[in-house]
Backbone as XML, in Angstrom:
<?xml version="1.0"?>
<chain id="A" units="angstrom">
  <residue number="1" name="MET">
    <atom name="N" x="0.884" y="-1.181" z="-0.241"/>
    <atom name="CA" x="0.142" y="-0.125" z="-0.219"/>
    <atom name="C" x="0.882" y="1.133" z="-0.167"/>
  </residue>
  <residue number="2" name="LYS">
    <atom name="N" x="0.727" y="2.059" z="-0.931"/>
    <atom name="CA" x="1.425" y="3.547" z="-0.914"/>
    <atom name="C" x="0.527" y="4.760" z="-0.513"/>
  </residue>
  <residue number="3" name="ILE">
    <atom name="N" x="0.884" y="5.279" z="0.436"/>
    <atom name="CA" x="0.613" y="6.777" z="0.968"/>
    <atom name="C" x="1.456" y="7.796" z="0.693"/>
  </residue>
  <residue number="4" name="TYR">
    <atom name="N" x="0.806" y="8.938" z="0.282"/>
    <atom name="CA" x="1.627" y="9.961" z="-0.209"/>
    <atom name="C" x="1.406" y="11.134" z="0.992"/>
  </residue>
  <residue number="5" name="GLN">
    <atom name="N" x="2.317" y="11.535" z="1.498"/>
    <atom name="CA" x="2.097" y="12.410" z="2.859"/>
    <atom name="C" x="1.533" y="13.620" z="2.161"/>
  </residue>
  <residue number="6" name="ASN">
    <atom name="N" x="2.211" y="14.236" z="0.946"/>
    <atom name="CA" x="2.082" y="15.543" z="0.689"/>
    <atom name="C" x="0.823" y="15.597" z="-0.611"/>
  </residue>
  <residue number="7" name="SER">
    <atom name="N" x="0.168" y="14.501" z="-0.551"/>
    <atom name="CA" x="-1.201" y="14.354" z="-1.502"/>
    <atom name="C" x="-2.287" y="15.414" z="-0.746"/>
  </residue>
  <residue number="8" name="ASN">
    <atom name="N" x="-3.194" y="15.884" z="-1.985"/>
    <atom name="CA" x="-4.307" y="16.684" z="-1.373"/>
    <atom name="C" x="-5.263" y="15.778" z="-0.877"/>
  </residue>
  <residue number="9" name="GLU">
    <atom name="N" x="-5.188" y="14.601" z="-1.046"/>
    <atom name="CA" x="-6.209" y="13.620" z="-0.664"/>
    <atom name="C" x="-5.952" y="13.143" z="1.015"/>
  </residue>
  <residue number="10" name="PRO">
    <atom name="N" x="-6.733" y="13.030" z="1.864"/>
    <atom name="CA" x="-6.430" y="12.490" z="3.155"/>
    <atom name="C" x="-5.981" y="11.376" z="3.221"/>
  </residue>
  <residue number="11" name="ILE">
    <atom name="N" x="-4.956" y="10.794" z="4.047"/>
    <atom name="CA" x="-4.418" y="9.435" z="4.108"/>
    <atom name="C" x="-5.518" y="8.486" z="4.301"/>
  </residue>
  <residue number="12" name="TYR">
    <atom name="N" x="-6.769" y="8.703" z="5.013"/>
    <atom name="CA" x="-7.429" y="7.544" z="5.424"/>
    <atom name="C" x="-8.245" y="7.368" z="4.039"/>
  </residue>
  <residue number="13" name="LYS">
    <atom name="N" x="-8.699" y="8.394" z="3.423"/>
    <atom name="CA" x="-9.207" y="8.321" z="1.923"/>
    <atom name="C" x="-8.456" y="7.472" z="1.004"/>
  </residue>
  <residue number="14" name="GLN">
    <atom name="N" x="-6.914" y="7.991" z="1.066"/>
    <atom name="CA" x="-5.969" y="6.842" z="0.248"/>
    <atom name="C" x="-6.220" y="5.453" z="0.541"/>
  </residue>
  <residue number="15" name="ILE">
    <atom name="N" x="-6.053" y="5.025" z="1.861"/>
    <atom name="CA" x="-6.352" y="3.854" z="2.401"/>
    <atom name="C" x="-7.388" y="3.245" z="1.624"/>
  </residue>
  <residue number="16" name="ALA">
    <atom name="N" x="-8.410" y="3.724" z="2.057"/>
    <atom name="CA" x="-10.040" y="3.247" z="1.609"/>
    <atom name="C" x="-9.855" y="3.099" z="0.200"/>
  </residue>
  <residue number="17" name="SER">
    <atom name="N" x="-9.386" y="4.133" z="-0.653"/>
    <atom name="CA" x="-9.584" y="3.896" z="-1.977"/>
    <atom name="C" x="-8.632" y="2.839" z="-2.511"/>
  </residue>
  <residue number="18" name="GLN">
    <atom name="N" x="-7.458" y="2.298" z="-1.824"/>
    <atom name="CA" x="-6.717" y="1.314" z="-2.396"/>
    <atom name="C" x="-7.191" y="-0.003" z="-2.046"/>
  </residue>
  <residue number="19" name="LEU">
    <atom name="N" x="-7.738" y="-0.074" z="-0.796"/>
    <atom name="CA" x="-8.421" y="-1.151" z="-0.275"/>
    <atom name="C" x="-9.912" y="-1.578" z="-1.005"/>
  </residue>
  <residue number="20" name="ARG">
    <atom name="N" x="-10.759" y="-0.595" z="-1.394"/>
    <atom name="CA" x="-11.794" y="-0.385" z="-2.132"/>
    <atom name="C" x="-11.411" y="-1.101" z="-3.403"/>
  </residue>
  <residue number="21" name="GLU">
    <atom name="N" x="-10.205" y="-0.559" z="-4.170"/>
    <atom name="CA" x="-9.934" y="-1.284" z="-5.271"/>
    <atom name="C" x="-9.803" y="-2.776" z="-5.493"/>
  </residue>
  <residue number="22" name="GLN">
    <atom name="N" x="-8.885" y="-2.914" z="-4.303"/>
    <atom name="CA" x="-8.582" y="-4.413" z="-4.433"/>
    <atom name="C" x="-9.661" y="-5.342" z="-3.767"/>
  </residue>
  <residue number="23" name="ILE">
    <atom name="N" x="-10.962" y="-4.718" z="-3.167"/>
    <atom name="CA" x="-11.978" y="-5.652" z="-2.922"/>
    <atom name="C" x="-12.753" y="-5.963" z="-4.373"/>
  </residue>
  <residue number="24" name="LEU">
    <atom name="N" x="-12.811" y="-4.668" z="-5.192"/>
    <atom name="CA" x="-13.794" y="-4.639" z="-6.131"/>
    <atom name="C" x="-13.003" y="-5.425" z="-7.126"/>
  </residue>
  <residue number="25" name="SER">
    <atom name="N" x="-11.877" y="-5.437" z="-7.457"/>
    <atom name="CA" x="-10.977" y="-6.023" z="-8.478"/>
    <atom name="C" x="-11.181" y="-7.472" z="-8.000"/>
  </residue>
  <residue number="26" name="GLY">
    <atom name="N" x="-11.441" y="-7.759" z="-6.789"/>
    <atom name="CA" x="-11.414" y="-9.347" z="-6.354"/>
    <atom name="C" x="-10.286" y="-9.916" z="-5.865"/>
  </residue>
  <residue number="27" name="GLN">
    <atom name="N" x="-9.226" y="-8.845" z="-5.787"/>
    <atom name="CA" x="-7.933" y="-9.320" z="-5.112"/>
    <atom name="C" x="-7.979" y="-9.646" z="-3.557"/>
  </residue>
  <residue number="28" name="LEU">
    <atom name="N" x="-8.877" y="-8.978" z="-3.244"/>
    <atom name="CA" x="-9.328" y="-9.240" z="-1.801"/>
    <atom name="C" x="-10.695" y="-10.123" z="-1.761"/>
  </residue>
  <residue number="29" name="LYS">
    <atom name="N" x="-10.651" y="-11.439" z="-1.441"/>
    <atom name="CA" x="-11.914" y="-12.160" z="-1.634"/>
    <atom name="C" x="-13.067" y="-12.091" z="-0.298"/>
  </residue>
  <residue number="30" name="ALA">
    <atom name="N" x="-14.199" y="-12.481" z="-0.419"/>
    <atom name="CA" x="-15.261" y="-12.309" z="0.629"/>
    <atom name="C" x="-14.548" y="-13.372" z="1.595"/>
  </residue>
  <residue number="31" name="GLY">
    <atom name="N" x="-14.964" y="-12.791" z="2.915"/>
    <atom name="CA" x="-14.465" y="-13.463" z="4.111"/>
    <atom name="C" x="-13.065" y="-13.384" z="4.617"/>
  </residue>
  <residue number="32" name="GLU">
    <atom name="N" x="-12.079" y="-12.785" z="3.510"/>
    <atom name="CA" x="-10.626" y="-12.522" z="3.830"/>
    <atom name="C" x="-10.747" y="-11.257" z="5.028"/>
  </residue>
  <residue number="33" name="ALA">
    <atom name="N" x="-10.038" y="-11.592" z="5.807"/>
    <atom name="CA" x="-9.592" y="-10.329" z="6.853"/>
    <atom name="C" x="-8.483" y="-9.178" z="6.566"/>
  </residue>
  <residue number="34" name="LEU">
    <atom name="N" x="-9.073" y="-8.146" z="6.461"/>
    <atom name="CA" x="-8.298" y="-6.902" z="6.260"/>
    <atom name="C" x="-6.900" y="-7.142" z="7.387"/>
  </residue>
  <residue number="35" name="PRO">
    <atom name="N" x="-5.953" y="-6.318" z="7.184"/>
    <atom name="CA" x="-5.002" y="-6.406" z="8.147"/>
    <atom name="C" x="-5.498" y="-5.652" z="9.317"/>
  </residue>
  <residue number="36" name="SER">
    <atom name="N" x="-4.913" y="-5.900" z="10.471"/>
    <atom name="CA" x="-5.386" y="-5.370" z="11.562"/>
    <atom name="C" x="-5.216" y="-3.729" z="11.630"/>
  </residue>
  <residue number="37" name="ILE">
    <atom name="N" x="-6.326" y="-3.104" z="12.287"/>
    <atom name="CA" x="-5.923" y="-1.470" z="12.310"/>
    <atom name="C" x="-4.583" y="-1.134" z="12.770"/>
  </residue>
  <residue number="38" name="ARG">
    <atom name="N" x="-4.226" y="-1.888" z="13.903"/>
    <atom name="CA" x="-2.777" y="-1.472" z="14.519"/>
    <atom name="C" x="-1.686" y="-2.009" z="13.714"/>
  </residue>
  <residue number="39" name="VAL">
    <atom name="N" x="-1.947" y="-3.169" z="13.357"/>
    <atom name="CA" x="-0.751" y="-3.289" z="12.345"/>
    <atom name="C" x="-0.562" y="-2.639" z="11.165"/>
  </residue>
  <residue number="40" name="LEU">
    <atom name="N" x="-1.703" y="-2.437" z="10.402"/>
    <atom name="CA" x="-1.529" y="-1.365" z="9.217"/>
    <atom name="C" x="-0.977" y="-0.054" z="9.506"/>
  </residue>
  <residue number="41" name="ALA">
    <atom name="N" x="-1.597" y="0.704" z="10.672"/>
    <atom name="CA" x="-1.057" y="1.790" z="11.192"/>
    <atom name="C" x="0.500" y="1.845" z="11.329"/>
  </residue>
  <residue number="42" name="GLN">
    <atom name="N" x="0.814" y="0.671" z="11.803"/>
    <atom name="CA" x="2.403" y="0.618" z="12.475"/>
    <atom name="C" x="3.177" y="0.709" z="11.264"/>
  </residue>
  <residue number="43" name="ASN">
    <atom name="N" x="2.695" y="-0.312" z="10.112"/>
    <atom name="CA" x="3.380" y="-0.466" z="8.747"/>
    <atom name="C" x="3.406" y="0.832" z="7.982"/>
  </residue>
  <residue number="44" name="LEU">
    <atom name="N" x="2.485" y="1.693" z="8.110"/>
    <atom name="CA" x="2.217" y="2.818" z="7.384"/>
    <atom name="C" x="2.812" y="3.950" z="8.133"/>
  </residue>
  <residue number="45" name="LYS">
    <atom name="N" x="3.011" y="3.821" z="9.398"/>
    <atom name="CA" x="3.516" y="4.942" z="10.102"/>
    <atom name="C" x="2.753" y="5.888" z="10.502"/>
  </residue>
  <residue number="46" name="ILE">
    <atom name="N" x="1.454" y="5.681" z="10.630"/>
    <atom name="CA" x="0.291" y="6.370" z="10.625"/>
    <atom name="C" x="-0.533" y="6.126" z="12.049"/>
  </residue>
  <residue number="47" name="SER">
    <atom name="N" x="-1.392" y="6.966" z="12.338"/>
    <atom name="CA" x="-2.279" y="7.214" z="13.447"/>
    <atom name="C" x="-3.145" y="6.017" z="13.249"/>
  </residue>
  <residue number="48" name="VAL">
    <atom name="N" x="-3.674" y="5.287" z="14.411"/>
    <atom name="CA" x="-4.557" y="4.122" z="14.400"/>
    <atom name="C" x="-5.859" y="4.691" z="14.182"/>
  </residue>
  <residue number="49" name="ILE">
    <atom name="N" x="-6.357" y="5.859" z="14.740"/>
    <atom name="CA" x="-7.511" y="6.619" z="14.135"/>
    <atom name="C" x="-7.727" y="6.689" z="12.815"/>
  </residue>
  <residue number="50" name="THR">
    <atom name="N" x="-6.487" y="7.160" z="12.063"/>
    <atom name="CA" x="-6.636" y="7.271" z="10.566"/>
    <atom name="C" x="-6.802" y="5.873" z="9.972"/>
  </residue>
  <residue number="51" name="THR">
    <atom name="N" x="-6.272" y="5.015" z="10.437"/>
    <atom name="CA" x="-6.606" y="3.796" z="9.746"/>
    <atom name="C" x="-8.416" y="3.153" z="10.069"/>
  </residue>
  <residue number="52" name="MET">
    <atom name="N" x="-8.572" y="3.568" z="11.077"/>
    <atom name="CA" x="-9.962" y="3.251" z="11.685"/>
    <atom name="C" x="-10.976" y="4.041" z="10.911"/>
  </residue>
  <residue number="53" name="LYS">
    <atom name="N" x="-10.507" y="4.941" z="10.492"/>
    <atom name="CA" x="-11.600" y="5.998" z="9.744"/>
    <atom name="C" x="-11.548" y="5.399" z="8.343"/>
  </residue>
  <residue number="54" name="ALA">
    <atom name="N" x="-10.531" y="4.820" z="7.723"/>
    <atom name="CA" x="-10.523" y="4.171" z="6.540"/>
    <atom name="C" x="-11.424" y="3.032" z="6.409"/>
  </residue>
  <residue number="55" name="TYR">
    <atom name="N" x="-11.312" y="2.155" z="7.554"/>
    <atom name="CA" x="-12.304" y="1.012" z="7.637"/>
    <atom name="C" x="-13.486" y="1.363" z="7.762"/>
  </residue>
  <residue number="56" name="GLU">
    <atom name="N" x="-14.133" y="2.396" z="8.669"/>
    <atom name="CA" x="-15.270" y="2.415" z="8.858"/>
    <atom name="C" x="-15.788" y="3.245" z="7.437"/>
  </residue>
  <residue number="57" name="GLU">
    <atom name="N" x="-15.147" y="3.889" z="6.858"/>
    <atom name="CA" x="-15.669" y="4.327" z="5.179"/>
    <atom name="C" x="-16.423" y="3.257" z="4.455"/>
  </residue>
  <residue number="58" name="LEU">
    <atom name="N" x="-15.175" y="2.099" z="4.558"/>
    <atom name="CA" x="-15.418" y="0.712" z="3.904"/>
    <atom name="C" x="-16.462" y="0.178" z="4.266"/>
  </residue>
  <residue number="59" name="ALA">
    <atom name="N" x="-16.693" y="-0.037" z="5.819"/>
    <atom name="CA" x="-18.042" y="-0.448" z="6.340"/>
    <atom name="C" x="-19.284" y="0.310" z="6.071"/>
  </residue>
  <residue number="60" name="ALA">
    <atom name="N" x="-19.222" y="1.609" z="5.748"/>
    <atom name="CA" x="-20.622" y="2.293" z="5.625"/>
    <atom name="C" x="-20.763" y="2.057" z="4.382"/>
  </residue>
  <residue number="61" name="GLU">
    <atom name="N" x="-20.042" y="1.573" z="3.326"/>
    <atom name="CA" x="-20.178" y="1.514" z="2.003"/>
    <atom name="C" x="-20.787" y="-0.167" z="1.767"/>
  </residue>
  <residue number="62" name="GLY">
    <atom name="N" x="-20.634" y="-0.880" z="2.706"/>
    <atom name="CA" x="-21.203" y="-2.149" z="2.701"/>
    <atom name="C" x="-19.969" y="-3.026" z="2.251"/>
  </residue>
  <residue number="63" name="LEU">
    <atom name="N" x="-18.600" y="-2.872" z="2.019"/>
    <atom name="CA" x="-17.620" y="-3.642" z="1.422"/>
    <atom name="C" x="-17.125" y="-4.331" z="2.482"/>
  </residue>
  <residue number="64" name="VAL">
    <atom name="N" x="-17.217" y="-4.151" z="3.702"/>
    <atom name="CA" x="-16.358" y="-4.731" z="4.780"/>
    <atom name="C" x="-17.387" y="-4.973" z="6.097"/>
  </residue>
  <residue number="65" name="THR">
    <atom name="N" x="-17.222" y="-5.766" z="7.012"/>
    <atom name="CA" x="-17.904" y="-5.704" z="8.152"/>
    <atom name="C" x="-16.952" y="-6.087" z="9.194"/>
  </residue>
  <residue number="66" name="ALA">
    <atom name="N" x="-17.206" y="-5.381" z="10.226"/>
    <atom name="CA" x="-16.526" y="-5.352" z="11.625"/>
    <atom name="C" x="-17.073" y="-6.833" z="12.473"/>
  </residue>
  <residue number="67" name="SER">
    <atom name="N" x="-16.168" y="-7.267" z="12.925"/>
    <atom name="CA" x="-16.524" y="-8.468" z="13.838"/>
    <atom name="C" x="-15.724" y="-8.200" z="15.071"/>
  </residue>
  <residue number="68" name="LYS">
    <atom name="N" x="-16.412" y="-7.969" z="16.146"/>
    <atom name="CA" x="-15.777" y="-7.497" z="17.452"/>
    <atom name="C" x="-15.024" y="-8.372" z="17.848"/>
  </residue>
  <residue number="69" name="GLY">
    <atom name="N" x="-13.545" y="-7.940" z="18.012"/>
    <atom name="CA" x="-12.744" y="-8.546" z="18.829"/>
    <atom name="C" x="-11.688" y="-9.479" z="17.611"/>
  </residue>
  <residue number="70" name="LYS">
    <atom name="N" x="-12.365" y="-9.395" z="16.471"/>
    <atom name="CA" x="-11.251" y="-10.074" z="15.508"/>
    <atom name="C" x="-11.096" y="-9.140" z="14.341"/>
  </residue>
  <residue number="71" name="GLY">
    <atom name="N" x="-11.682" y="-8.161" z="13.964"/>
    <atom name="CA" x="-11.275" y="-7.454" z="12.997"/>
    <atom name="C" x="-12.300" y="-7.055" z="11.963"/>
  </residue>
  <residue number="72" name="TYR">
    <atom name="N" x="-11.973" y="-6.408" z="10.688"/>
    <atom name="CA" x="-12.753" y="-6.415" z="9.696"/>
    <atom name="C" x="-12.478" y="-7.429" z="8.445"/>
  </residue>
  <residue number="73" name="PHE">
    <atom name="N" x="-13.759" y="-7.705" z="8.021"/>
    <atom name="CA" x="-13.590" y="-8.656" z="6.921"/>
    <atom name="C" x="-14.466" y="-8.135" z="5.637"/>
  </residue>
  <residue number="74" name="VAL">
    <atom name="N" x="-13.715" y="-8.722" z="4.562"/>
    <atom name="CA" x="-14.516" y="-8.339" z="3.071"/>
    <atom name="C" x="-15.842" y="-9.118" z="3.162"/>
  </residue>
  <residue number="75" name="ASN">
    <atom name="N" x="-16.929" y="-8.374" z="2.711"/>
    <atom name="CA" x="-17.912" y="-8.946" z="2.349"/>
    <atom name="C" x="-18.229" y="-9.813" z="1.111"/>
  </residue>
  <residue number="76" name="GLU">
    <atom name="N" x="-19.192" y="-10.292" z="1.075"/>
    <atom name="CA" x="-19.560" y="-11.057" z="-0.431"/>
    <atom name="C" x="-20.184" y="-9.859" z="-1.215"/>
  </residue>
  <residue number="77" name="GLN">
    <atom name="N" x="-19.547" y="-9.960" z="-2.520"/>
    <atom name="CA" x="-20.153" y="-8.676" z="-3.257"/>
    <atom name="C" x="-21.068" y="-8.888" z="-4.409"/>
  </residue>
  <residue number="78" name="ASP">
    <atom name="N" x="-22.219" y="-8.117" z="-4.496"/>
    <atom name="CA" x="-22.938" y="-8.597" z="-5.405"/>
    <atom name="C" x="-22.589" y="-8.007" z="-6.891"/>
  </residue>
  <residue number="79" name="LYS">
    <atom name="N" x="-22.775" y="-9.004" z="-7.756"/>
    <atom name="CA" x="-21.877" y="-8.506" z="-9.085"/>
    <atom name="C" x="-22.744" y="-7.357" z="-9.706"/>
  </residue>
  <residue number="80" name="GLN">
    <atom name="N" x="-24.000" y="-7.117" z="-9.359"/>
    <atom name="CA" x="-24.669" y="-5.838" z="-9.915"/>
    <atom name="C" x="-24.242" y="-4.609" z="-8.840"/>
  </residue>
  <residue number="81" name="MET">
    <atom name="N" x="-24.000" y="-4.787" z="-7.641"/>
    <atom name="CA" x="-23.373" y="-3.531" z="-7.070"/>
    <atom name="C" x="-22.293" y="-3.390" z="-7.409"/>
  </residue>
  <residue number="82" name="LEU">
    <atom name="N" x="-21.277" y="-4.358" z="-7.712"/>
    <atom name="CA" x="-19.793" y="-4.144" z="-8.080"/>
    <atom name="C" x="-19.944" y="-3.331" z="-9.368"/>
  </residue>
  <residue number="83" name="ALA">
    <atom name="N" x="-20.728" y="-3.766" z="-10.354"/>
    <atom name="CA" x="-20.664" y="-2.984" z="-11.575"/>
    <atom name="C" x="-20.945" y="-1.665" z="-11.428"/>
  </residue>
  <residue number="84" name="GLU">
    <atom name="N" x="-22.207" y="-1.334" z="-10.356"/>
    <atom name="CA" x="-22.451" y="0.104" z="-10.061"/>
    <atom name="C" x="-21.471" y="0.783" z="-9.427"/>
  </residue>
  <residue number="85" name="GLN">
    <atom name="N" x="-20.711" y="0.277" z="-8.692"/>
    <atom name="CA" x="-19.628" y="0.934" z="-8.050"/>
    <atom name="C" x="-18.543" y="1.231" z="-8.742"/>
  </residue>
  <residue number="86" name="HIS">
    <atom name="N" x="-18.210" y="0.321" z="-9.792"/>
    <atom name="CA" x="-17.266" y="0.481" z="-10.970"/>
    <atom name="C" x="-17.475" y="1.478" z="-11.649"/>
  </residue>
  <residue number="87" name="LEU">
    <atom name="N" x="-18.683" y="1.603" z="-12.078"/>
    <atom name="CA" x="-19.486" y="2.898" z="-13.126"/>
    <atom name="C" x="-19.319" y="4.155" z="-12.178"/>
  </residue>
  <residue number="88" name="ARG">
    <atom name="N" x="-19.675" y="4.130" z="-10.782"/>
    <atom name="CA" x="-19.394" y="5.387" z="-10.460"/>
    <atom name="C" x="-18.029" y="5.938" z="-10.185"/>
  </residue>
  <residue number="89" name="GLN">
    <atom name="N" x="-17.206" y="5.147" z="-9.883"/>
    <atom name="CA" x="-15.580" y="5.458" z="-9.914"/>
    <atom name="C" x="-15.300" y="5.983" z="-11.201"/>
  </residue>
  <residue number="90" name="LEU">
    <atom name="N" x="-15.668" y="5.178" z="-12.031"/>
    <atom name="CA" x="-15.508" y="5.580" z="-13.462"/>
    <atom name="C" x="-15.967" y="7.068" z="-13.785"/>
  </residue>
  <residue number="91" name="GLU">
    <atom name="N" x="-17.293" y="7.305" z="-13.241"/>
    <atom name="CA" x="-17.871" y="8.464" z="-13.606"/>
    <atom name="C" x="-17.019" y="9.777" z="-12.733"/>
  </residue>
  <residue number="92" name="ASP">
    <atom name="N" x="-16.418" y="9.600" z="-11.657"/>
    <atom name="CA" x="-15.847" y="10.500" z="-10.654"/>
    <atom name="C" x="-14.624" y="10.697" z="-11.260"/>
  </residue>
  <residue number="93" name="SER">
    <atom name="N" x="-13.955" y="9.643" z="-11.830"/>
    <atom name="CA" x="-12.506" y="9.694" z="-12.723"/>
    <atom name="C" x="-12.530" y="10.655" z="-13.702"/>
  </residue>
  <residue number="94" name="LEU">
    <atom name="N" x="-13.729" y="10.140" z="-14.825"/>
    <atom name="CA" x="-13.768" y="10.986" z="-15.947"/>
    <atom name="C" x="-14.200" y="12.339" z="-15.588"/>
  </residue>
  <residue number="95" name="THR">
    <atom name="N" x="-14.968" y="12.806" z="-14.585"/>
    <atom name="CA" x="-15.477" y="14.128" z="-14.210"/>
    <atom name="C" x="-14.370" y="14.959" z="-13.972"/>
  </residue>
  <residue number="96" name="GLU">
    <atom name="N" x="-13.480" y="14.415" z="-13.036"/>
    <atom name="CA" x="-12.183" y="14.987" z="-12.915"/>
    <atom name="C" x="-11.290" y="15.165" z="-13.928"/>
  </residue>
  <residue number="97" name="ALA">
    <atom name="N" x="-11.230" y="14.227" z="-14.806"/>
    <atom name="CA" x="-10.170" y="14.418" z="-16.137"/>
    <atom name="C" x="-10.799" y="15.378" z="-16.868"/>
  </residue>
  <residue number="98" name="ILE">
    <atom name="N" x="-12.261" y="15.468" z="-17.049"/>
    <atom name="CA" x="-12.620" y="16.466" z="-17.807"/>
    <atom name="C" x="-12.491" y="18.061" z="-17.468"/>
  </residue>
  <residue number="99" name="ARG">
    <atom name="N" x="-12.573" y="18.057" z="-15.857"/>
    <atom name="CA" x="-11.988" y="19.640" z="-15.565"/>
    <atom name="C" x="-10.790" y="19.582" z="-15.761"/>
  </residue>
  <residue number="100" name="SER">
    <atom name="N" x="-9.954" y="18.958" z="-15.536"/>
    <atom name="CA" x="-8.696" y="18.815" z="-15.881"/>
    <atom name="C" x="-8.110" y="19.192" z="-17.316"/>
  </residue>
  <residue number="101" name="ALA">
    <atom name="N" x="-9.106" y="18.689" z="-18.220"/>
    <atom name="CA" x="-8.831" y="18.918" z="-19.640"/>
    <atom name="C" x="-9.246" y="20.288" z="-19.891"/>
  </residue>
  <residue number="102" name="ARG">
    <atom name="N" x="-10.175" y="20.669" z="-19.360"/>
    <atom name="CA" x="-10.990" y="22.015" z="-19.850"/>
    <atom name="C" x="-9.936" y="23.135" z="-19.036"/>
  </residue>
  <residue number="103" name="ILE">
    <atom name="N" x="-9.221" y="23.187" z="-18.125"/>
    <atom name="CA" x="-8.210" y="23.823" z="-17.867"/>
    <atom name="C" x="-7.252" y="23.962" z="-18.534"/>
  </residue>
  <residue number="104" name="ALA">
    <atom name="N" x="-6.723" y="22.848" z="-19.205"/>
    <atom name="CA" x="-5.713" y="22.611" z="-20.231"/>
    <atom name="C" x="-5.852" y="23.047" z="-21.547"/>
  </residue>
  <residue number="105" name="GLY">
    <atom name="N" x="-7.297" y="23.255" z="-21.929"/>
    <atom name="CA" x="-7.651" y="23.743" z="-23.120"/>
    <atom name="C" x="-7.794" y="23.002" z="-24.270"/>
  </residue>
  <residue number="106" name="LEU">
    <atom name="N" x="-8.011" y="21.371" z="-23.641"/>
    <atom name="CA" x="-8.117" y="20.464" z="-24.765"/>
    <atom name="C" x="-9.427" y="20.299" z="-25.029"/>
  </residue>
  <residue number="107" name="ASP">
    <atom name="N" x="-9.688" y="19.715" z="-26.358"/>
    <atom name="CA" x="-10.957" y="19.770" z="-26.899"/>
    <atom name="C" x="-11.667" y="18.141" z="-26.691"/>
  </residue>
  <residue number="108" name="VAL">
    <atom name="N" x="-12.702" y="17.834" z="-26.733"/>
    <atom name="CA" x="-13.329" y="16.348" z="-27.005"/>
    <atom name="C" x="-12.518" y="15.435" z="-27.472"/>
  </residue>
  <residue number="109" name="ASP">
    <atom name="N" x="-12.107" y="15.808" z="-28.919"/>
    <atom name="CA" x="-11.358" y="14.684" z="-29.652"/>
    <atom name="C" x="-10.024" y="14.541" z="-29.014"/>
  </residue>
  <residue number="110" name="GLU">
    <atom name="N" x="-9.267" y="15.751" z="-28.232"/>
    <atom name="CA" x="-8.173" y="15.250" z="-27.623"/>
    <atom name="C" x="-8.244" y="14.357" z="-26.474"/>
  </residue>
  <residue number="111" name="ILE">
    <atom name="N" x="-9.364" y="14.663" z="-25.850"/>
    <atom name="CA" x="-9.511" y="13.777" z="-24.460"/>
    <atom name="C" x="-9.887" y="12.321" z="-24.892"/>
  </residue>
  <residue number="112" name="CYS">
    <atom name="N" x="-10.449" y="12.049" z="-26.020"/>
    <atom name="CA" x="-10.684" y="11.006" z="-26.640"/>
    <atom name="C" x="-9.562" y="10.241" z="-26.937"/>
  </residue>
  <residue number="113" name="GLU">
    <atom name="N" x="-8.795" y="10.952" z="-27.795"/>
    <atom name="CA" x="-7.455" y="10.279" z="-28.203"/>
    <atom name="C" x="-6.516" y="9.996" z="-27.146"/>
  </residue>
  <residue number="114" name="THR">
    <atom name="N" x="-6.495" y="10.816" z="-25.886"/>
    <atom name="CA" x="-5.683" y="10.602" z="-24.959"/>
    <atom name="C" x="-6.112" y="9.118" z="-24.210"/>
  </residue>
  <residue number="115" name="LEU">
    <atom name="N" x="-7.440" y="9.297" z="-23.934"/>
    <atom name="CA" x="-8.371" y="8.075" z="-23.302"/>
    <atom name="C" x="-7.673" y="6.759" z="-24.186"/>
  </residue>
  <residue number="116" name="ARG">
    <atom name="N" x="-8.044" y="6.885" z="-25.464"/>
    <atom name="CA" x="-7.601" y="5.514" z="-26.286"/>
    <atom name="C" x="-6.290" y="5.186" z="-26.271"/>
  </residue>
  <residue number="117" name="THR">
    <atom name="N" x="-5.492" y="6.090" z="-26.187"/>
    <atom name="CA" x="-4.128" y="5.781" z="-26.115"/>
    <atom name="C" x="-3.785" y="5.129" z="-24.496"/>
  </residue>
  <residue number="118" name="LEU">
    <atom name="N" x="-4.273" y="5.646" z="-23.709"/>
    <atom name="CA" x="-4.288" y="5.051" z="-22.312"/>
    <atom name="C" x="-4.774" y="3.792" z="-22.235"/>
  </residue>
  <residue number="119" name="TRP">
    <atom name="N" x="-5.928" y="3.535" z="-22.873"/>
    <atom name="CA" x="-6.476" y="2.497" z="-22.891"/>
    <atom name="C" x="-5.583" y="1.335" z="-23.578"/>
  </residue>
  <residue number="120" name="GLU">
    <atom name="N" x="-5.059" y="1.687" z="-24.619"/>
    <atom name="CA" x="-4.121" y="0.779" z="-25.478"/>
    <atom name="C" x="-3.049" y="0.243" z="-24.568"/>
  </residue>
  <residue number="121" name="MET">
    <atom name="N" x="-2.375" y="1.421" z="-23.918"/>
    <atom name="CA" x="-1.162" y="1.177" z="-22.837"/>
    <atom name="C" x="-1.567" y="-0.211" z="-21.851"/>
  </residue>
  <residue number="122" name="GLU">
    <atom name="N" x="-2.770" y="-0.203" z="-21.232"/>
    <atom name="CA" x="-3.275" y="-0.843" z="-20.267"/>
    <atom name="C" x="-3.410" y="-2.358" z="-20.650"/>
  </residue>
  <residue number="123" name="ASN">
    <atom name="N" x="-3.443" y="-2.246" z="-22.241"/>
    <atom name="CA" x="-3.782" y="-3.898" z="-22.671"/>
    <atom name="C" x="-2.515" y="-4.876" z="-22.962"/>
  </residue>
</chain>
């Protein structure tokens, strides 16, 4: 897990985002335990409170469940819900990309070409 101290995104959001991606991509499977809050905080050299906030965000989204005294576990993911969450992430990312493109003075064709290039690079 990579945390960027000088990022505009709060650390707990960075943690939640990376874990969310691992859950939604299937890297973390249903029933699998997340690292303990204390262990993750120690590994990342951050506050336990920060880690807990990230886990609570994932729990509020229904991605994980807290088991008292045992930690947080990945929930079974509904395929339709997963698709919807991926679509939401895509929309958020594209909205941010459009804002950046407008600031840079790019038109829709340039944006599409950039997207096409990046798409091909990922394959």
